[in-house]
DRENPA-3360 file (N, C-alpha, C; in nm, 2 decimals, always signed):
BEGIN
1 = RASNNHEA = +0.08/-0.12/+0.00/+0.00/+0.00/+0.00/+0.09/+0.13/+0.00 ~ +0.19/+0.13/+0.08/+0.28/+0.24/+0.09/+0.35/+0.27/-0.04 ~ +0.37/+0.17/-0.12/+0.43/+0.19/-0.25/+0.33/+0.21/-0.37 ~ +0.20/+0.21/-0.33/+0.09/+0.23/-0.43/+0.09/+0.11/-0.53 ~ +0.13/+0.00/-0.48/+0.12/-0.12/-0.57/-0.01/-0.19/-0.54 ~ -0.11/-0.14/-0.59/-0.25/-0.18/-0.55/-0.28/-0.33/-0.59 ~ -0.23/-0.36/-0.71/-0.25/-0.50/-0.76/-0.19/-0.60/-0.67 ~ -0.07/-0.57/-0.63/+0.00/-0.67/-0.54/-0.07/-0.68/-0.41;
9 = EIALLEKV = -0.12/-0.56/-0.35/-0.19/-0.56/-0.23/-0.32/-0.65/-0.24 ~ -0.39/-0.62/-0.34/-0.52/-0.70/-0.36/-0.49/-0.85/-0.37 ~ -0.38/-0.88/-0.45/-0.35/-1.02/-0.47/-0.31/-1.09/-0.34 ~ -0.24/-1.02/-0.26/-0.19/-1.07/-0.13/-0.31/-1.09/-0.03 ~ -0.40/-0.99/-0.03/-0.51/-1.00/+0.06/-0.61/-1.11/+0.02 ~ -0.63/-1.13/-0.11/-0.72/-1.23/-0.16/-0.66/-1.37/-0.13 ~ -0.52/-1.38/-0.13/-0.46/-1.50/-0.10/-0.47/-1.54/+0.05 ~ -0.46/-1.43/+0.14/-0.46/-1.45/+0.28/-0.61/-1.49/+0.33;
17 = LPTLEISI = -0.70/-1.42/+0.27/-0.84/-1.43/+0.32/-0.89/-1.57/+0.34 ~ -0.88/-1.66/+0.25/-0.93/-1.80/+0.27/-0.86/-1.88/+0.39 ~ -0.74/-1.83/+0.43/-0.67/-1.90/+0.53/-0.71/-1.85/+0.67 ~ -0.79/-1.75/+0.68/-0.84/-1.70/+0.81/-0.96/-1.77/+0.86 ~ -0.96/-1.81/+0.99/-1.06/-1.88/+1.05/-1.15/-1.80/+1.15 ~ -1.09/-1.70/+1.21/-1.16/-1.62/+1.31/-1.24/-1.51/+1.24 ~ -1.37/-1.50/+1.28/-1.46/-1.41/+1.20/-1.41/-1.26/+1.20 ~ -1.36/-1.21/+1.31/-1.32/-1.07/+1.31/-1.20/-1.05/+1.22;
25 = NQTNCLVN = -1.11/-1.15/+1.21/-0.99/-1.14/+1.13/-1.04/-1.14/+0.98 ~ -1.14/-1.22/+0.95/-1.19/-1.22/+0.81/-1.25/-1.09/+0.77 ~ -1.32/-1.03/+0.87/-1.39/-0.90/+0.84/-1.28/-0.79/+0.82 ~ -1.18/-0.79/+0.91/-1.07/-0.69/+0.89/-1.00/-0.70/+0.76 ~ -0.98/-0.83/+0.72/-0.91/-0.85/+0.59/-0.99/-0.80/+0.48 ~ -1.12/-0.83/+0.48/-1.22/-0.79/+0.38/-1.22/-0.63/+0.37 ~ -1.22/-0.57/+0.48/-1.22/-0.42/+0.49/-1.09/-0.37/+0.42 ~ -0.98/-0.43/+0.46/-0.85/-0.39/+0.39/-0.86/-0.41/+0.24;
33 = LAYAFKDD = -0.92/-0.52/+0.20/-0.93/-0.55/+0.06/-1.02/-0.45/-0.01 ~ -1.13/-0.41/+0.06/-1.22/-0.31/+0.00/-1.15/-0.17/-0.02 ~ -1.07/-0.13/+0.08/-0.99/-0.01/+0.07/-0.88/-0.02/-0.04 ~ -0.83/-0.14/-0.06/-0.73/-0.16/-0.17/-0.80/-0.14/-0.30 ~ -0.92/-0.19/-0.31/-1.00/-0.17/-0.44/-1.03/-0.02/-0.45 ~ -1.06/+0.05/-0.35/-1.09/+0.19/-0.35/-0.96/+0.27/-0.40 ~ -0.85/+0.23/-0.35/-0.72/+0.30/-0.40/-0.69/+0.27/-0.54 ~ -0.74/+0.15/-0.59/-0.72/+0.11/-0.73/-0.84/+0.16/-0.82;
41 = KRSEDGLK = -0.91/+0.26/-0.77/-1.03/+0.32/-0.84/-1.13/+0.21/-0.87 ~ -1.16/+0.12/-0.78/-1.26/+0.02/-0.80/-1.35/+0.01/-0.68 ~ -1.39/+0.12/-0.63/-1.48/+0.13/-0.51/-1.60/+0.04/-0.52 ~ -1.66/+0.03/-0.64/-1.78/-0.05/-0.65/-1.75/-0.19/-0.62 ~ -1.64/-0.24/-0.66/-1.60/-0.38/-0.63/-1.58/-0.40/-0.48 ~ -1.52/-0.30/-0.42/-1.50/-0.30/-0.27/-1.64/-0.30/-0.20 ~ -1.73/-0.22/-0.25/-1.86/-0.21/-0.18/-1.94/-0.35/-0.19 ~ -1.92/-0.42/-0.30/-1.99/-0.55/-0.31/-1.94/-0.65/-0.20;
49 = LLERRLQE = -1.81/-0.64/-0.18/-1.75/-0.73/-0.07/-1.81/-0.69/+0.07 ~ -1.82/-0.56/+0.09/-1.86/-0.52/+0.22/-2.01/-0.55/+0.24 ~ -2.09/-0.53/+0.14/-2.23/-0.56/+0.15/-2.26/-0.70/+0.17 ~ -2.18/-0.79/+0.10/-2.20/-0.93/+0.11/-2.16/-0.98/+0.26 ~ -2.06/-0.92/+0.31/-2.01/-0.95/+0.44/-2.11/-0.91/+0.55 ~ -2.18/-0.79/+0.53/-2.28/-0.74/+0.62/-2.40/-0.84/+0.64 ~ -2.42/-0.91/+0.53/-2.53/-1.01/+0.53/-2.49/-1.14/+0.60 ~ -2.37/-1.16/+0.62/-2.32/-1.28/+0.68/-2.29/-1.28/+0.83;
57 = IEEDEEKL = -2.26/-1.16/+0.88/-2.21/-1.16/+1.02/-2.32/-1.11/+1.12 ~ -2.30/-1.14/+1.24/-2.40/-1.11/+1.35/-2.34/-1.01/+1.45 ~ -2.21/-1.01/+1.47/-2.15/-0.94/+1.58/-2.15/-0.79/+1.55 ~ -2.19/-0.71/+1.65/-2.19/-0.56/+1.63/-2.06/-0.51/+1.61 ~ -1.95/-0.56/+1.67/-1.82/-0.51/+1.65/-1.78/-0.52/+1.50 ~ -1.81/-0.62/+1.44/-1.78/-0.64/+1.30/-1.87/-0.55/+1.21 ~ -2.00/-0.54/+1.25/-2.09/-0.45/+1.17/-2.04/-0.31/+1.17 ~ -1.99/-0.27/+1.29/-1.93/-0.13/+1.31/-1.82/-0.10/+1.21;
65 = ILFKATAD = -1.73/-0.20/+1.20/-1.61/-0.18/+1.11/-1.66/-0.18/+0.97 ~ -1.76/-0.26/+0.93/-1.81/-0.27/+0.80/-1.89/-0.14/+0.76 ~ -1.97/-0.09/+0.85/-2.04/+0.03/+0.81/-1.95/+0.15/+0.80 ~ -1.85/+0.16/+0.88/-1.75/+0.27/+0.86/-1.68/+0.27/+0.73 ~ -1.64/+0.15/+0.69/-1.58/+0.13/+0.56/-1.67/+0.16/+0.44 ~ -1.79/+0.11/+0.46/-1.90/+0.13/+0.35/-1.92/+0.28/+0.33 ~ -1.93/+0.35/+0.44/-1.94/+0.50/+0.44/-1.83/+0.56/+0.36 ~ -1.71/+0.52/+0.38/-1.60/+0.58/+0.31/-1.60/+0.55/+0.16;
73 = LEKDLGNN = -1.64/+0.43/+0.12/-1.64/+0.39/-0.02/-1.76/+0.46/-0.09 ~ -1.87/+0.47/-0.02/-1.99/+0.54/-0.08/-1.95/+0.69/-0.10 ~ -1.88/+0.75/-0.01/-1.84/+0.88/-0.03/-1.74/+0.90/-0.15 ~ -1.65/+0.80/-0.16/-1.56/+0.80/-0.28/-1.63/+0.80/-0.41 ~ -1.75/+0.73/-0.41/-1.83/+0.72/-0.53/-1.92/+0.84/-0.55 ~ -1.92/+0.94/-0.45/-2.00/+1.05/-0.46/-2.14/+1.03/-0.41 ~ -2.17/+0.92/-0.34/-2.30/+0.89/-0.28/-2.30/+0.94/-0.14 ~ -2.31/+1.07/-0.12/-2.30/+1.14/+0.01/-2.42/+1.10/+0.10;
81 = LMSALCKE = -2.54/+1.08/+0.04/-2.65/+1.04/+0.12/-2.63/+0.90/+0.18 ~ -2.59/+0.81/+0.10/-2.57/+0.67/+0.15/-2.46/+0.67/+0.25 ~ -2.35/+0.75/+0.22/-2.24/+0.75/+0.32/-2.29/+0.80/+0.45 ~ -2.37/+0.91/+0.45/-2.42/+0.96/+0.58/-2.51/+0.86/+0.65 ~ -2.59/+0.79/+0.58/-2.68/+0.69/+0.64/-2.60/+0.57/+0.70 ~ -2.49/+0.54/+0.63/-2.40/+0.43/+0.69/-2.34/+0.47/+0.82 ~ -2.30/+0.60/+0.82/-2.24/+0.65/+0.95/-2.34/+0.66/+1.06 ~ -2.47/+0.68/+1.02/-2.57/+0.68/+1.12/-2.59/+0.53/+1.18;
89 = KAVQLKPD = -2.58/+0.43/+1.09/-2.58/+0.29/+1.14/-2.46/+0.27/+1.23 ~ -2.35/+0.32/+1.20/-2.23/+0.30/+1.29/-2.25/+0.37/+1.42 ~ -2.31/+0.49/+1.42/-2.34/+0.56/+1.55/-2.44/+0.47/+1.64 ~ -2.54/+0.41/+1.57/-2.63/+0.33/+1.65/-2.56/+0.21/+1.72 ~ -2.45/+0.17/+1.66/-2.38/+0.05/+1.72/-2.28/+0.10/+1.82 ~ -2.24/+0.23/+1.82/-2.14/+0.28/+1.92/-2.18/+0.43/+1.95 ~ -2.29/+0.45/+2.02/-2.34/+0.58/+2.04/-2.26/+0.67/+2.13 ~ -2.16/+0.62/+2.20/-2.08/+0.71/+2.29/-1.94/+0.74/+2.23;
97 = DNDLLFDA = -1.92/+0.72/+2.10/-1.80/+0.75/+2.03/-1.80/+0.89/+1.98 ~ -1.73/+0.99/+2.05/-1.74/+1.13/+2.01/-1.70/+1.16/+1.87 ~ -1.59/+1.10/+1.83/-1.54/+1.12/+1.69/-1.63/+1.07/+1.59 ~ -1.69/+0.96/+1.61/-1.79/+0.90/+1.52/-1.92/+0.98/+1.52 ~ -1.96/+1.03/+1.63/-2.08/+1.12/+1.63/-2.06/+1.25/+1.55 ~ -1.94/+1.31/+1.57/-1.91/+1.43/+1.50/-1.90/+1.40/+1.35 ~ -1.83/+1.30/+1.31/-1.82/+1.26/+1.17/-1.95/+1.24/+1.10 ~ -2.04/+1.16/+1.18/-2.18/+1.13/+1.12/-2.26/+1.26/+1.11;
105 = AYSQSNAS = -2.25/+1.35/+1.21/-2.33/+1.47/+1.21/-2.29/+1.56/+1.10 ~ -2.16/+1.57/+1.08/-2.10/+1.66/+0.97/-2.14/+1.60/+0.83 ~ -2.13/+1.47/+0.81/-2.17/+1.41/+0.69/-2.32/+1.43/+0.66 ~ -2.40/+1.41/+0.76/-2.55/+1.43/+0.75/-2.59/+1.57/+0.72 ~ -2.51/+1.66/+0.77/-2.54/+1.80/+0.75/-2.52/+1.83/+0.60 ~ -2.41/+1.78/+0.54/-2.38/+1.80/+0.40/-2.46/+1.72/+0.31 ~ -2.53/+1.62/+0.36/-2.62/+1.54/+0.28/-2.77/+1.57/+0.30 ~ -2.79/+1.69/+0.35/-2.93/+1.74/+0.37/-3.01/+1.65/+0.46;
113 = LRPLSICN = -2.94/+1.59/+0.56/-3.01/+1.51/+0.66/-3.00/+1.59/+0.79 ~ -3.05/+1.71/+0.79/-3.03/+1.80/+0.90/-3.09/+1.75/+1.03 ~ -3.21/+1.68/+1.03/-3.26/+1.63/+1.16/-3.17/+1.53/+1.23 ~ -3.11/+1.44/+1.15/-3.01/+1.35/+1.21/-2.89/+1.42/+1.26 ~ -2.85/+1.52/+1.18/-2.73/+1.60/+1.22/-2.75/+1.67/+1.35 ~ -2.87/+1.73/+1.37/-2.90/+1.80/+1.49/-2.90/+1.70/+1.61 ~ -2.96/+1.59/+1.59/-2.96/+1.49/+1.70/-2.82/+1.44/+1.74 ~ -2.73/+1.42/+1.64/-2.60/+1.37/+1.67/-2.51/+1.48/+1.73;
121 = YSTLITLD = -2.52/+1.60/+1.68/-2.45/+1.72/+1.74/-2.50/+1.74/+1.89 ~ -2.63/+1.73/+1.91/-2.68/+1.75/+2.05/-2.63/+1.64/+2.14 ~ -2.63/+1.52/+2.09/-2.58/+1.41/+2.18/-2.43/+1.43/+2.21 ~ -2.36/+1.47/+2.11/-2.21/+1.49/+2.12/-2.19/+1.60/+2.23 ~ -2.26/+1.71/+2.23/-2.24/+1.81/+2.32/-2.28/+1.77/+2.46 ~ -2.38/+1.68/+2.47/-2.41/+1.62/+2.60/-2.30/+1.54/+2.66 ~ -2.23/+1.47/+2.57/-2.11/+1.39/+2.61/-1.99/+1.47/+2.63 ~ -1.98/+1.57/+2.55/-1.85/+1.66/+2.55/-1.90/+1.80/+2.54;
129 = KDNSTALN = -1.93/+1.87/+2.65/-1.99/+2.00/+2.65/-1.89/+2.11/+2.60 ~ -1.76/+2.07/+2.60/-1.66/+2.17/+2.55/-1.61/+2.14/+2.41 ~ -1.69/+2.07/+2.33/-1.66/+2.05/+2.19/-1.69/+2.17/+2.11 ~ -1.59/+2.26/+2.09/-1.62/+2.39/+2.03/-1.67/+2.38/+1.89 ~ -1.62/+2.28/+1.81/-1.66/+2.27/+1.67/-1.81/+2.23/+1.66 ~ -1.84/+2.13/+1.75/-1.98/+2.09/+1.75/-2.08/+2.20/+1.79 ~ -2.04/+2.28/+1.89/-2.12/+2.40/+1.93/-2.14/+2.49/+1.82 ~ -2.03/+2.52/+1.74/-2.04/+2.61/+1.63/-2.13/+2.55/+1.52;
137 = NLGVCFAE = -2.12/+2.42/+1.49/-2.20/+2.36/+1.39/-2.34/+2.35/+1.43 ~ -2.37/+2.34/+1.56/-2.51/+2.34/+1.60/-2.56/+2.48/+1.59 ~ -2.48/+2.58/+1.61/-2.52/+2.72/+1.59/-2.56/+2.74/+1.45 ~ -2.49/+2.68/+1.35/-2.53/+2.69/+1.21/-2.67/+2.63/+1.19 ~ -2.69/+2.52/+1.25/-2.82/+2.45/+1.24/-2.93/+2.54/+1.29 ~ -2.91/+2.61/+1.41/-3.01/+2.70/+1.46/-3.03/+2.82/+1.36 ~ -2.93/+2.87/+1.31/-2.94/+2.98/+1.21/-3.02/+2.94/+1.09 ~ -3.00/+2.82/+1.04/-3.08/+2.78/+0.93/-3.23/+2.76/+0.96;
145 = HKLEIKAH = -3.26/+2.74/+1.08/-3.40/+2.73/+1.13/-3.45/+2.87/+1.18 ~ -3.37/+2.98/+1.15/-3.41/+3.11/+1.19/-3.42/+3.13/+1.34 ~ -3.35/+3.05/+1.41/-3.35/+3.07/+1.56/-3.22/+3.15/+1.59 ~ -3.22/+3.28/+1.56/-3.10/+3.36/+1.57/-3.05/+3.38/+1.71 ~ -3.13/+3.38/+1.81/-3.09/+3.40/+1.95/-3.01/+3.27/+1.99 ~ -3.07/+3.16/+1.96/-3.00/+3.03/+1.99/-2.87/+3.02/+1.92 ~ -2.87/+3.06/+1.79/-2.75/+3.05/+1.71/-2.64/+3.14/+1.77 ~ -2.68/+3.26/+1.81/-2.58/+3.35/+1.88/-2.52/+3.29/+2.00;
153 = DYYKQSME = -2.61/+3.23/+2.09/-2.56/+3.17/+2.21/-2.46/+3.06/+2.19 ~ -2.48/+2.98/+2.09/-2.39/+2.87/+2.06/-2.26/+2.91/+1.99 ~ -2.28/+3.01/+1.90/-2.15/+3.07/+1.85/-2.07/+3.13/+1.96 ~ -2.13/+3.20/+2.05/-2.06/+3.26/+2.16/-1.99/+3.16/+2.25 ~ -2.06/+3.05/+2.28/-1.99/+2.94/+2.36/-1.87/+2.88/+2.28 ~ -1.89/+2.87/+2.15/-1.78/+2.81/+2.07/-1.66/+2.90/+2.07 ~ -1.69/+3.03/+2.05/-1.58/+3.13/+2.05/-1.50/+3.13/+2.18 ~ -1.58/+3.12/+2.29/-1.51/+3.12/+2.42/-1.42/+3.00/+2.44;
161 = LGETLANS = -1.44/+2.90/+2.36/-1.36/+2.78/+2.37/-1.25/+2.78/+2.26 ~ -1.24/+2.89/+2.19/-1.13/+2.91/+2.09/-1.16/+2.87/+1.95 ~ -1.29/+2.84/+1.91/-1.32/+2.80/+1.78/-1.34/+2.93/+1.69 ~ -1.25/+2.97/+1.61/-1.25/+3.10/+1.54/-1.35/+3.09/+1.42 ~ -1.39/+2.97/+1.38/-1.49/+2.97/+1.27/-1.62/+3.03/+1.32 ~ -1.65/+3.02/+1.45/-1.77/+3.08/+1.51/-1.76/+3.23/+1.51 ~ -1.64/+3.29/+1.52/-1.62/+3.43/+1.51/-1.66/+3.48/+1.37 ~ -1.63/+3.40/+1.27/-1.66/+3.43/+1.13/-1.81/+3.42/+1.11;
169 = NLGYKLLE = -1.87/+3.31/+1.16/-2.02/+3.29/+1.14/-2.10/+3.40/+1.20 ~ -2.06/+3.43/+1.33/-2.14/+3.54/+1.39/-2.11/+3.67/+1.33 ~ -1.98/+3.69/+1.28/-1.95/+3.82/+1.22/-2.03/+3.84/+1.09 ~ -2.05/+3.73/+1.01/-2.13/+3.75/+0.89/-2.28/+3.78/+0.93 ~ -2.33/+3.73/+1.04/-2.46/+3.76/+1.08/-2.47/+3.91/+1.12 ~ -2.37/+3.96/+1.19/-2.37/+4.10/+1.23/-2.36/+4.19/+1.10 ~ -2.28/+4.15/+1.01/-2.26/+4.23/+0.89/-2.39/+4.24/+0.81 ~ -2.47/+4.13/+0.81/-2.60/+4.13/+0.73/-2.69/+4.24/+0.78;
177 = VGFHEHAE = -2.68/+4.28/+0.91/-2.78/+4.38/+0.96/-2.70/+4.51/+0.99 ~ -2.58/+4.52/+0.93/-2.51/+4.65/+0.93/-2.41/+4.68/+1.04 ~ -2.40/+4.58/+1.14/-2.30/+4.60/+1.25/-2.16/+4.57/+1.20 ~ -2.11/+4.65/+1.11/-1.98/+4.62/+1.05/-1.86/+4.63/+1.15 ~ -1.87/+4.72/+1.24/-1.76/+4.74/+1.33/-1.75/+4.62/+1.43 ~ -1.87/+4.58/+1.47/-1.88/+4.46/+1.56/-1.82/+4.34/+1.49 ~ -1.86/+4.32/+1.36/-1.81/+4.21/+1.28/-1.66/+4.21/+1.26 ~ -1.61/+4.33/+1.24/-1.47/+4.35/+1.22/-1.39/+4.32/+1.35;
185 = KLAEEGLK = -1.45/+4.36/+1.46/-1.38/+4.33/+1.59/-1.38/+4.18/+1.62 ~ -1.48/+4.11/+1.58/-1.48/+3.96/+1.60/-1.38/+3.90/+1.52 ~ -1.36/+3.94/+1.39/-1.26/+3.89/+1.30/-1.12/+3.91/+1.35 ~ -1.10/+4.03/+1.40/-0.97/+4.07/+1.45/-0.93/+3.99/+1.58 ~ -1.03/+3.97/+1.66/-1.01/+3.88/+1.78/-0.98/+3.74/+1.75 ~ -1.05/+3.69/+1.64/-1.02/+3.55/+1.60/-0.88/+3.54/+1.54 ~ -0.83/+3.64/+1.47/-0.70/+3.63/+1.41/-0.59/+3.63/+1.51 ~ -0.62/+3.66/+1.64/-0.52/+3.66/+1.74/-0.49/+3.52/+1.79;
193 = ENQPHKNL = -0.58/+3.43/+1.76/-0.56/+3.29/+1.80/-0.45/+3.22/+1.72 ~ -0.40/+3.11/+1.78/-0.29/+3.04/+1.71/-0.32/+2.99/+1.57 ~ -0.44/+2.94/+1.55/-0.47/+2.88/+1.42/-0.60/+2.94/+1.38 ~ -0.61/+3.07/+1.33/-0.73/+3.13/+1.29/-0.79/+3.06/+1.17 ~ -0.92/+3.06/+1.16/-0.99/+3.00/+1.05/-0.98/+3.09/+0.93 ~ -0.96/+3.03/+0.81/-0.94/+3.11/+0.69/-1.07/+3.20/+0.66 ~ -1.18/+3.16/+0.71/-1.30/+3.24/+0.68/-1.30/+3.38/+0.74 ~ -1.21/+3.40/+0.84/-1.19/+3.53/+0.90/-1.14/+3.63/+0.80;
201 = FSLLAKID = -1.05/+3.59/+0.71/-1.00/+3.67/+0.61/-1.10/+3.71/+0.51 ~ -1.19/+3.61/+0.48/-1.30/+3.63/+0.38/-1.40/+3.73/+0.44 ~ -1.42/+3.72/+0.57/-1.51/+3.81/+0.64/-1.46/+3.96/+0.63 ~ -1.33/+3.98/+0.66/-1.27/+4.11/+0.66/-1.28/+4.17/+0.51 ~ -1.26/+4.08/+0.42/-1.27/+4.13/+0.28/-1.41/+4.17/+0.24 ~ -1.51/+4.09/+0.29/-1.65/+4.11/+0.27/-1.69/+4.24/+0.33 ~ -1.64/+4.27/+0.45/-1.67/+4.40/+0.52/-1.63/+4.52/+0.44 ~ -1.50/+4.51/+0.39/-1.45/+4.62/+0.31/-1.53/+4.64/+0.18;
209 = EKREAENG = -1.57/+4.52/+0.12/-1.64/+4.52/-0.01/-1.78/+4.59/+0.02 ~ -1.84/+4.55/+0.13/-1.98/+4.60/+0.15/-1.97/+4.75/+0.19 ~ -1.87/+4.79/+0.26/-1.86/+4.94/+0.29/-1.84/+5.02/+0.16 ~ -1.76/+4.97/+0.07/-1.73/+5.04/-0.05/-1.85/+5.04/-0.14 ~ -1.93/+4.93/-0.14/-2.05/+4.92/-0.23/-2.15/+5.02/-0.17 ~ -2.17/+5.02/-0.04/-2.27/+5.11/+0.02/-2.23/+5.26/+0.00 ~ -2.10/+5.29/+0.01/-2.06/+5.43/-0.01/-2.09/+5.47/-0.16 ~ -2.06/+5.38/-0.25/-2.09/+5.41/-0.39/-2.24/+5.43/-0.42;
217 = KWSEIKKK = -2.32/+5.34/-0.36/-2.46/+5.35/-0.38/-2.52/+5.48/-0.32 ~ -2.46/+5.52/-0.20/-2.51/+5.64/-0.13/-2.48/+5.76/-0.22 ~ -2.36/+5.76/-0.28/-2.32/+5.87/-0.36/-2.41/+5.88/-0.48 ~ -2.45/+5.77/-0.54/-2.54/+5.77/-0.65/-2.68/+5.82/-0.61 ~ -2.73/+5.77/-0.49/-2.86/+5.82/-0.44/-2.86/+5.97/-0.42 ~ -2.75/+6.02/-0.36/-2.74/+6.17/-0.34/-2.74/+6.24/-0.47 ~ -2.67/+6.19/-0.57/-2.66/+6.26/-0.70/-2.80/+6.26/-0.77 ~ -2.87/+6.15/-0.76/-3.01/+6.15/-0.82/-3.10/+6.24/-0.75;
225 = S = -3.08/+6.24/-0.61/-3.17/+6.33/-0.53/-3.15/+6.48/-0.57;
% end
């Protein structure tokens, strides 16, 4: 795999697989084989292996491994909805895994499965109340539902924990209603952090652009008047 010799990797795994007797070892080998197919631009072949194995096994530990891999291969094929649903199945099998919860919620958000995303972000915050990224992303969910006060509260909590993307998100909201100085201050505060989010630079550029546009429009209005 390290040398990108995918054909050799596939051949080796296919040779090893029939010699394995323990179920979990067979499943892990199949998953490695599916990823080898993925690296060889044959994700559909890898998916067939995983789907067949899912119908054969009973243990939740093995199902978890298979659903995670299936999600990755579905995503590689551009099937974001199926990928997000597979991650939800994985969450059902291990509901206290913070990384898995976040990954599932993020994928579901991008796949227009907002209700599932909200549930998983909420569960994650219950388990990890200081997860700044989850707080920010739940703020985005509130904003999309026009719950602006709730969105503000979650952005603020996220910012207090050092998530500078929340500075940007709240800054854009302030800019929309004309509070450009407040938005600029949030961006500047975010840039003082060690790893500021790139959206802060976009926000500052947007503030300058909007100021210039409004000054030009006002000059035109005065001239017409």
